[in-house]
KOLTIKOL-123550 format. One record per atom (N, C-alpha, C, O): residue number from 1; residue in three letters; x, y, z. Coordinates in Angstrom, 3 decimals, padded with zeros to 6 digits. Example, Ala and Ser with C-alpha at 12.3 -4.5 7.8 and 13.67 -1.06 7.14 Angstrom:
BEGIN
(1, ALA, (013.190, -005.690, 007.800)) (1, ALA, (012.300, -004.500, 007.800)) (1, ALA, (013.200, -003.300, 007.800)) (1, ALA, (014.236, -003.319, 008.465)) (2, SER, (012.850, -002.250, 007.080)) (2, SER, (013.670, -001.060, 007.140)) (2, SER, (012.900, 000.030, 007.870)) (2, SER, (013.409, 001.138, 008.039)) 
! end
This chain:
BEGIN
(1, ARG, (042.154, -008.174, -051.759)) (1, ARG, (041.020, -007.416, -051.264)) (1, ARG, (040.481, -008.017, -049.998)) (1, ARG, (040.541, -009.231, -049.798)) (2, ARG, (039.961, -007.179, -049.150)) (2, ARG, (039.228, -007.562, -047.950)) (2, ARG, (039.986, -008.514, -047.039)) (2, ARG, (039.362, -009.310, -046.337)) (3, GLY, (041.312, -008.458, -047.028)) (3, GLY, (042.083, -009.262, -046.096)) (3, GLY, (042.186, -010.728, -046.464)) (3, GLY, (042.583, -011.535, -045.624)) (4, ARG, (041.840, -011.107, -047.700)) (4, ARG, (041.928, -012.502, -048.113)) (4, ARG, (043.387, -012.927, -048.204)) (4, ARG, (044.285, -012.096, -048.337)) (5, LEU, (043.603, -014.230, -048.131)) (5, LEU, (044.933, -014.773, -048.339)) (5, LEU, (045.220, -014.810, -049.824)) (5, LEU, (044.349, -015.145, -050.627)) (6, GLY, (046.447, -014.465, -050.186)) (6, GLY, (046.838, -014.662, -051.568)) (6, GLY, (047.145, -013.386, -052.310)) (6, GLY, (046.887, -012.281, -051.832)) (7, ALA, (047.706, -013.565, -053.498)) (7, ALA, (048.044, -012.451, -054.363)) (7, ALA, (047.923, -012.941, -055.801)) (7, ALA, (048.074, -014.132, -056.071)) (8, ALA, (047.653, -012.030, -056.713)) (8, ALA, (047.525, -012.398, -058.117)) (8, ALA, (048.842, -012.935, -058.653)) (8, ALA, (049.913, -012.464, -058.272)) (9, LEU, (048.761, -013.913, -059.528)) (9, LEU, (049.941, -014.536, -060.131)) (9, LEU, (049.911, -014.361, -061.643)) (9, LEU, (048.844, -014.183, -062.231)) (10, PRO, (051.081, -014.412, -062.273)) (10, PRO, (051.101, -014.372, -063.731)) (10, PRO, (050.616, -015.707, -064.307)) (10, PRO, (050.336, -016.642, -063.556)) (11, GLU, (050.520, -015.794, -065.613)) (11, GLU, (050.172, -017.012, -066.338)) (11, GLU, (048.775, -017.517, -066.010)) (11, GLU, (048.539, -018.725, -066.045)) (12, GLY, (047.846, -016.624, -065.693)) (12, GLY, (046.469, -017.011, -065.501)) (12, GLY, (046.137, -017.703, -064.194)) (12, GLY, (044.982, -018.071, -063.979)) (13, ARG, (047.109, -017.892, -063.314)) (13, ARG, (046.803, -018.481, -062.006)) (13, ARG, (046.044, -017.466, -061.184)) (13, ARG, (046.302, -016.266, -061.269)) (14, ALA, (045.113, -017.944, -060.392)) (14, ALA, (044.230, -017.039, -059.661)) (14, ALA, (044.864, -016.503, -058.382)) (14, ALA, (044.919, -015.287, -058.198)) (15, MET, (045.342, -017.369, -057.497)) (15, MET, (045.822, -016.928, -056.189)) (15, MET, (046.999, -017.784, -055.748)) (15, MET, (047.141, -018.937, -056.155)) (16, ALA, (047.831, -017.197, -054.914)) (16, ALA, (048.902, -017.935, -054.245)) (16, ALA, (048.744, -017.693, -052.755)) (16, ALA, (048.498, -016.564, -052.331)) (17, VAL, (048.883, -018.732, -051.965)) (17, VAL, (048.742, -018.579, -050.515)) (17, VAL, (049.985, -017.908, -049.960)) (17, VAL, (051.112, -018.277, -050.288)) (18, VAL, (049.757, -016.912, -049.110)) (18, VAL, (050.852, -016.218, -048.444)) (18, VAL, (050.564, -016.215, -046.952)) (18, VAL, (049.397, -016.213, -046.559)) (19, PRO, (051.597, -016.213, -046.101)) (19, PRO, (051.344, -016.245, -044.653)) (19, PRO, (050.723, -014.952, -044.141)) (19, PRO, (050.994, -013.865, -044.653)) (20, VAL, (049.894, -015.094, -043.131)) (20, VAL, (049.284, -013.949, -042.454)) (20, VAL, (049.685, -014.025, -040.993)) (20, VAL, (049.509, -015.063, -040.355)) (21, ARG, (050.212, -012.955, -040.465)) (21, ARG, (050.590, -012.914, -039.054)) (21, ARG, (049.453, -012.303, -038.254)) (21, ARG, (049.058, -011.161, -038.490)) (22, ALA, (048.933, -013.068, -037.310)) (22, ALA, (047.841, -012.582, -036.469)) (22, ALA, (048.402, -011.725, -035.340)) (22, ALA, (049.321, -012.140, -034.634)) (23, ALA, (047.854, -010.547, -035.179)) (23, ALA, (048.302, -009.642, -034.130)) (23, ALA, (047.502, -009.900, -032.860)) (23, ALA, (046.314, -009.583, -032.791)) (24, CYS, (048.146, -010.467, -031.874)) (24, CYS, (047.486, -010.748, -030.600)) (24, CYS, (048.067, -009.840, -029.532)) (24, CYS, (049.281, -009.649, -029.451)) (25, SER, (047.190, -009.289, -028.720)) (25, SER, (047.632, -008.350, -027.703)) (25, SER, (048.084, -009.038, -026.425)) (25, SER, (048.601, -008.374, -025.526)) (26, GLY, (047.903, -010.358, -026.318)) (26, GLY, (048.208, -011.039, -025.071)) (26, GLY, (049.587, -011.666, -024.989)) (26, GLY, (049.916, -012.282, -023.975)) (27, GLY, (050.400, -011.529, -026.018)) (27, GLY, (051.732, -012.111, -025.991)) (27, GLY, (052.035, -012.897, -027.245)) (27, GLY, (051.223, -012.937, -028.169)) (28, PRO, (053.218, -013.532, -027.283)) (28, PRO, (053.619, -014.293, -028.473)) (28, PRO, (052.719, -015.504, -028.699)) (28, PRO, (052.242, -016.120, -027.746)) (29, VAL, (052.493, -015.836, -029.962)) (29, VAL, (051.661, -016.974, -030.329)) (29, VAL, (052.459, -018.262, -030.138)) (29, VAL, (053.546, -018.415, -030.695)) (30, ALA, (051.911, -019.189, -029.345)) (30, ALA, (052.551, -020.486, -029.131)) (30, ALA, (052.103, -021.486, -030.190)) (30, ALA, (052.911, -022.267, -030.693)) (31, SER, (050.800, -021.463, -030.533)) (31, SER, (050.290, -022.381, -031.550)) (31, SER, (048.954, -021.872, -032.078)) (31, SER, (048.264, -021.083, -031.432)) (32, VAL, (048.616, -022.342, -033.255)) (32, VAL, (047.321, -022.032, -033.861)) (32, VAL, (046.516, -023.316, -033.867)) (32, VAL, (046.998, -024.362, -034.302)) (33, GLY, (045.281, -023.230, -033.381)) (33, GLY, (044.409, -024.400, -033.325)) (33, GLY, (043.600, -024.539, -034.586)) (33, GLY, (044.151, -024.791, -035.658)) (34, ARG, (042.318, -024.382, -034.473)) (34, ARG, (041.412, -024.560, -035.612)) (34, ARG, (041.199, -023.258, -036.376)) (34, ARG, (041.206, -022.167, -035.805)) (35, LEU, (041.012, -023.406, -037.672)) (35, LEU, (040.714, -022.297, -038.564)) (35, LEU, (039.332, -022.535, -039.155)) (35, LEU, (039.019, -023.647, -039.582)) (36, SER, (038.505, -021.495, -039.181)) (36, SER, (037.170, -021.587, -039.746)) (36, SER, (036.961, -020.403, -040.685)) (36, SER, (037.298, -019.269, -040.345)) (37, CYS, (036.409, -020.666, -041.860)) (37, CYS, (036.231, -019.617, -042.865)) (37, CYS, (034.764, -019.352, -043.119)) (37, CYS, (033.970, -020.279, -043.285)) (38, GLY, (034.410, -018.073, -043.147)) (38, GLY, (033.065, -017.651, -043.493)) (38, GLY, (033.025, -017.215, -044.942)) (38, GLY, (033.900, -017.569, -045.732)) (39, TRP, (031.990, -016.431, -045.292)) (39, TRP, (031.838, -015.957, -046.658)) (39, TRP, (033.038, -015.104, -047.085)) (39, TRP, (033.576, -015.297, -048.175)) (40, SER, (033.450, -014.184, -046.250)) (40, SER, (034.573, -013.302, -046.610)) (40, SER, (035.399, -012.920, -045.387)) (40, SER, (036.011, -011.853, -045.352)) (41, HIS, (035.411, -013.795, -044.386)) (41, HIS, (036.258, -013.580, -043.215)) (41, HIS, (036.670, -014.947, -042.672)) (41, HIS, (036.121, -015.975, -043.069)) (42, ALA, (037.623, -014.944, -041.778)) (42, ALA, (038.103, -016.189, -041.160)) (42, ALA, (038.344, -015.945, -039.678)) (42, ALA, (038.569, -014.813, -039.251)) (43, VAL, (038.295, -017.014, -038.904)) (43, VAL, (038.582, -016.941, -037.467)) (43, VAL, (039.406, -018.173, -037.101)) (43, VAL, (039.138, -019.277, -037.575)) (44, ALA, (040.402, -017.970, -036.257)) (44, ALA, (041.253, -019.068, -035.798)) (44, ALA, (041.369, -019.020, -034.288)) (44, ALA, (041.329, -017.945, -033.689)) (45, THR, (041.512, -020.186, -033.670)) (45, THR, (041.826, -020.230, -032.244)) (45, THR, (043.337, -020.248, -032.116)) (45, THR, (044.024, -020.983, -032.825)) (46, VAL, (043.841, -019.438, -031.212)) (46, VAL, (045.281, -019.240, -031.042)) (46, VAL, (045.624, -019.396, -029.567)) (46, VAL, (044.950, -018.839, -028.700)) (47, ARG, (046.668, -020.148, -029.293)) (47, ARG, (047.139, -020.282, -027.917)) (47, ARG, (048.369, -019.382, -027.768)) (47, ARG, (049.314, -019.461, -028.553)) (48, LEU, (048.334, -018.537, -026.756)) (48, LEU, (049.434, -017.611, -026.495)) (48, LEU, (050.370, -018.199, -025.450)) (48, LEU, (049.934, -018.933, -024.563)) (49, ASP, (051.655, -017.876, -025.552)) (49, ASP, (052.629, -018.341, -024.565)) (49, ASP, (052.198, -017.943, -023.161)) (49, ASP, (051.869, -016.782, -022.916)) (50, GLY, (052.199, -018.899, -022.241)) (50, GLY, (051.903, -018.616, -020.846)) (50, GLY, (050.428, -018.465, -020.528)) (50, GLY, (050.085, -018.168, -019.383)) (51, ARG, (049.548, -018.656, -021.489)) (51, ARG, (048.114, -018.534, -021.248)) (51, ARG, (047.471, -019.924, -021.265)) (51, ARG, (047.750, -020.713, -022.169)) (52, PRO, (046.616, -020.239, -020.284)) (52, PRO, (046.037, -021.579, -020.231)) (52, PRO, (044.918, -021.817, -021.251)) (52, PRO, (044.661, -022.963, -021.620)) (53, HIS, (044.252, -020.759, -021.710)) (53, HIS, (043.117, -020.921, -022.617)) (53, HIS, (043.383, -020.191, -023.926)) (53, HIS, (044.058, -019.162, -023.937)) (54, PRO, (042.854, -020.718, -025.033)) (54, PRO, (043.065, -020.049, -026.323)) (54, PRO, (042.247, -018.767, -026.429)) (54, PRO, (041.321, -018.534, -025.653)) (55, VAL, (042.610, -017.946, -027.401)) (55, VAL, (041.840, -016.768, -027.788)) (55, VAL, (041.461, -016.957, -029.253)) (55, VAL, (042.004, -017.831, -029.929)) (56, ALA, (040.547, -016.154, -029.736)) (56, ALA, (040.160, -016.196, -031.147)) (56, ALA, (040.717, -014.956, -031.840)) (56, ALA, (040.751, -013.868, -031.264)) (57, VAL, (041.149, -015.138, -033.074)) (57, VAL, (041.601, -014.031, -033.906)) (57, VAL, (040.794, -014.086, -035.195)) (57, VAL, (040.726, -015.130, -035.844)) (58, ALA, (040.183, -012.969, -035.567)) (58, ALA, (039.369, -012.896, -036.782)) (58, ALA, (039.949, -011.848, -037.714)) (58, ALA, (040.510, -010.848, -037.266)) (59, TRP, (039.811, -012.079, -039.016)) (59, TRP, (040.270, -011.115, -040.004)) (59, TRP, (039.446, -011.270, -041.278)) (59, TRP, (038.783, -012.285, -041.491)) (60, GLY, (039.503, -010.238, -042.118)) (60, GLY, (038.767, -010.232, -043.381)) (60, GLY, (037.692, -009.160, -043.378)) (60, GLY, (037.775, -008.186, -042.630)) (61, ARG, (036.699, -009.342, -044.204)) (61, ARG, (035.611, -008.370, -044.312)) (61, ARG, (034.846, -008.312, -042.995)) (61, ARG, (034.534, -009.343, -042.399)) (62, ASN, (034.551, -007.098, -042.553)) (62, ASN, (033.903, -006.899, -041.264)) (62, ASN, (032.702, -005.964, -041.390)) (62, ASN, (032.359, -005.262, -040.438)) (63, ASP, (032.066, -005.952, -042.554)) (63, ASP, (030.980, -004.997, -042.782)) (63, ASP, (029.738, -005.278, -041.952)) (63, ASP, (028.918, -004.379, -041.761)) (64, MET, (029.576, -006.486, -041.457)) (64, MET, (028.440, -006.831, -040.604)) (64, MET, (028.870, -007.002, -039.148)) (64, MET, (028.082, -007.455, -038.317)) (65, GLY, (030.115, -006.642, -038.837)) (65, GLY, (030.624, -006.810, -037.483)) (65, GLY, (031.025, -008.244, -037.172)) (65, GLY, (031.215, -008.592, -036.007)) (66, GLN, (031.159, -009.086, -038.201)) (66, GLN, (031.472, -010.490, -037.991)) (66, GLN, (032.863, -010.727, -037.419)) (66, GLN, (033.141, -011.804, -036.893)) (67, CYS, (033.731, -009.741, -037.515)) (67, CYS, (035.056, -009.852, -036.894)) (67, CYS, (035.087, -009.138, -035.546)) (67, CYS, (036.150, -008.987, -034.945)) (68, GLY, (033.938, -008.707, -035.080)) (68, GLY, (033.832, -008.036, -033.783)) (68, GLY, (034.223, -006.581, -033.849)) (68, GLY, (035.043, -006.190, -034.679)) (69, GLY, (033.651, -005.786, -032.991)) (69, GLY, (034.038, -004.381, -032.856)) (69, GLY, (033.742, -003.530, -034.070)) (69, GLY, (032.851, -003.831, -034.864)) (70, ALA, (034.502, -002.467, -034.195)) (70, ALA, (034.301, -001.478, -035.252)) (70, ALA, (034.716, -002.036, -036.610)) (70, ALA, (035.407, -003.051, -036.697)) (71, ALA, (034.283, -001.355, -037.658)) (71, ALA, (034.617, -001.770, -039.014)) (71, ALA, (036.121, -001.716, -039.235)) (71, ALA, (036.830, -000.955, -038.576)) (72, GLY, (036.587, -002.510, -040.144)) (72, GLY, (038.001, -002.579, -040.476)) (72, GLY, (038.365, -004.013, -040.802)) (72, GLY, (037.684, -004.941, -040.366)) (73, GLU, (039.427, -004.204, -041.559)) (73, GLU, (039.786, -005.536, -042.016)) (73, GLU, (041.061, -006.072, -041.389)) (73, GLU, (041.537, -007.132, -041.796)) (74, GLN, (041.625, -005.383, -040.420)) (74, GLN, (042.843, -005.858, -039.766)) (74, GLN, (042.512, -006.979, -038.786)) (74, GLN, (041.425, -006.986, -038.208)) (75, PRO, (043.434, -007.930, -038.587)) (75, PRO, (043.176, -008.997, -037.610)) (75, PRO, (042.877, -008.410, -036.239)) (75, PRO, (043.508, -007.444, -035.810)) (76, ARG, (041.905, -009.009, -035.560)) (76, ARG, (041.546, -008.538, -034.228)) (76, ARG, (041.299, -009.727, -033.323)) (76, ARG, (040.778, -010.759, -033.746)) (77, GLN, (041.677, -009.560, -032.091)) (77, GLN, (041.473, -010.604, -031.085)) (77, GLN, (040.060, -010.512, -030.546)) (77, GLN, (039.582, -009.425, -030.221)) (78, LEU, (039.381, -011.665, -030.449)) (78, LEU, (038.010, -011.724, -029.946)) (78, LEU, (037.969, -012.524, -028.659)) (78, LEU, (038.754, -013.451, -028.461)) (79, SER, (037.049, -012.156, -027.793)) (79, SER, (036.834, -012.924, -026.567)) (79, SER, (035.371, -012.796, -026.178)) (79, SER, (034.669, -011.904, -026.657)) (80, ALA, (034.917, -013.683, -025.315)) (80, ALA, (033.548, -013.601, -024.817)) (80, ALA, (033.394, -012.313, -024.022)) (80, ALA, (034.282, -011.973, -023.241)) (81, PRO, (032.293, -011.585, -024.196)) (81, PRO, (032.089, -010.352, -023.428)) (81, PRO, (032.173, -010.571, -021.921)) (81, PRO, (032.517, -009.650, -021.180)) (82, SER, (031.865, -011.772, -021.466)) (82, SER, (031.926, -012.074, -020.037)) (82, SER, (033.352, -012.277, -019.542)) (82, SER, (033.603, -012.264, -018.337)) (83, GLY, (034.287, -012.464, -020.477)) (83, GLY, (035.665, -012.759, -020.094)) (83, GLY, (035.910, -014.232, -019.800)) (83, GLY, (037.014, -014.610, -019.408)) (84, ALA, (034.882, -015.074, -019.987)) (84, ALA, (035.009, -016.514, -019.720)) (84, ALA, (035.988, -017.154, -020.702)) (84, ALA, (036.139, -016.670, -021.823)) (85, PRO, (036.654, -018.237, -020.296)) (85, PRO, (037.605, -018.910, -021.180)) (85, PRO, (036.947, -019.413, -022.465)) (85, PRO, (035.821, -019.912, -022.448)) (86, LEU, (037.663, -019.274, -023.570)) (86, LEU, (037.179, -019.701, -024.876)) (86, LEU, (037.344, -021.210, -025.033)) (86, LEU, (038.373, -021.775, -024.662)) (87, VAL, (036.322, -021.849, -025.583)) (87, VAL, (036.367, -023.279, -025.868)) (87, VAL, (036.568, -023.498, -027.369)) (87, VAL, (037.374, -024.338, -027.768)) (88, ALA, (035.838, -022.745, -028.205)) (88, ALA, (035.928, -022.896, -029.658)) (88, ALA, (035.449, -021.629, -030.337)) (88, ALA, (034.781, -020.799, -029.721)) (89, ALA, (035.794, -021.482, -031.617)) (89, ALA, (035.333, -020.361, -032.426)) (89, ALA, (034.983, -020.888, -033.808)) (89, ALA, (035.645, -021.787, -034.326)) (90, HIS, (033.926, -020.317, -034.409)) (90, HIS, (033.488, -020.765, -035.724)) (90, HIS, (033.002, -019.574, -036.543)) (90, HIS, (032.287, -018.711, -036.034)) (91, ALA, (033.397, -019.532, -037.823)) (91, ALA, (032.927, -018.496, -038.739)) (91, ALA, (031.759, -019.037, -039.536)) (91, ALA, (031.851, -020.099, -040.151)) (92, GLY, (030.653, -018.296, -039.522)) (92, GLY, (029.519, -018.608, -040.374)) (92, GLY, (029.596, -017.741, -041.612)) (92, GLY, (030.631, -017.127, -041.869)) (93, SER, (028.542, -017.678, -042.372)) (93, SER, (028.534, -016.890, -043.594)) (93, SER, (028.982, -015.450, -043.324)) (93, SER, (029.981, -015.001, -043.886)) (94, GLU, (028.265, -014.735, -042.485)) (94, GLU, (028.622, -013.368, -042.115)) (94, GLU, (028.509, -013.186, -040.611)) (94, GLU, (028.117, -012.123, -040.127)) (95, THR, (028.857, -014.240, -039.876)) (95, THR, (028.826, -014.227, -038.417)) (95, THR, (030.048, -014.949, -037.865)) (95, THR, (030.715, -015.704, -038.573)) (96, THR, (030.323, -014.707, -036.606)) (96, THR, (031.342, -015.467, -035.878)) (96, THR, (030.731, -015.877, -034.551)) (96, THR, (030.150, -015.053, -033.845)) (97, ALA, (030.864, -017.146, -034.217)) (97, ALA, (030.350, -017.660, -032.948)) (97, ALA, (031.527, -018.054, -032.065)) (97, ALA, (032.466, -018.713, -032.513)) (98, LEU, (031.461, -017.640, -030.809)) (98, LEU, (032.460, -018.021, -029.818)) (98, LEU, (031.776, -018.871, -028.759)) (98, LEU, (030.813, -018.434, -028.127)) (99, LEU, (032.273, -020.076, -028.569)) (99, LEU, (031.780, -020.927, -027.504)) (99, LEU, (032.718, -020.748, -026.326)) (99, LEU, (033.897, -021.095, -026.396)) (100, ALA, (032.185, -020.204, -025.247)) (100, ALA, (032.975, -019.976, -024.035)) (100, ALA, (032.461, -020.910, -022.946)) (100, ALA, (031.430, -021.560, -023.117)) (101, SER, (033.165, -020.975, -021.850)) (101, SER, (032.761, -021.878, -020.767)) (101, SER, (031.413, -021.488, -020.162)) (101, SER, (030.785, -022.302, -019.484)) (102, ASP, (030.960, -020.256, -020.399)) (102, ASP, (029.682, -019.819, -019.838)) (102, ASP, (028.567, -019.687, -020.873)) (102, ASP, (027.483, -019.212, -020.537)) (103, GLY, (028.802, -020.093, -022.115)) (103, GLY, (027.753, -020.024, -023.127)) (103, GLY, (028.255, -019.669, -024.495)) (103, GLY, (029.461, -019.628, -024.740)) (104, LEU, (027.319, -019.411, -025.395)) (104, LEU, (027.616, -019.100, -026.779)) (104, LEU, (027.428, -017.613, -027.035)) (104, LEU, (026.415, -017.033, -026.645)) (105, TRP, (028.410, -016.997, -027.694)) (105, TRP, (028.358, -015.577, -028.027)) (105, TRP, (028.500, -015.448, -029.540)) (105, TRP, (029.244, -016.210, -030.158)) (106, GLN, (027.794, -014.493, -030.141)) (106, GLN, (027.845, -014.356, -031.587)) (106, GLN, (027.981, -012.909, -031.985)) (106, GLN, (027.417, -012.021, -031.345)) (107, ALA, (028.741, -012.668, -033.060)) (107, ALA, (028.901, -011.330, -033.627)) (107, ALA, (028.597, -011.413, -035.108)) (107, ALA, (028.818, -012.452, -035.730)) (108, GLY, (028.093, -010.333, -035.678)) (108, GLY, (027.857, -010.291, -037.120)) (108, GLY, (026.407, -010.074, -037.477)) (108, GLY, (025.629, -009.525, -036.697)) (109, TRP, (026.062, -010.513, -038.661)) (109, TRP, (024.736, -010.280, -039.218)) (109, TRP, (023.698, -011.052, -038.450)) (109, TRP, (023.707, -012.283, -038.439)) (110, ASN, (022.800, -010.332, -037.806)) (110, ASN, (021.793, -010.937, -036.939)) (110, ASN, (020.460, -011.017, -037.668)) (110, ASN, (019.486, -010.368, -037.285)) (111, GLU, (020.432, -011.816, -038.716)) (111, GLU, (019.181, -011.945, -039.476)) (111, GLU, (018.808, -013.394, -039.621)) (111, GLU, (017.786, -013.710, -040.230)) 
! end
């Protein structure tokens, strides 16, 4: 449910980790940096081949806009609205914060 990692297992086990492929529009993924998990979503910094700065990819529950943009649970690439290079990304409870070279940007529940 809601884009979480894992699948139900027999014998009373709760979850098994399965790989998730992040869909990035900027090219092939060269490496994955940091992963941060919120209440029901996650965000990772991803370096794309041939790109000098990382991008953020978020997936999971997006009912508060914490994964950016319109509702939906598919992985989506995030960037600072200014287009400034990304320094870091962090998932809060129902928010995502992007630290860019020009400041801090946040998406999600604004309460």
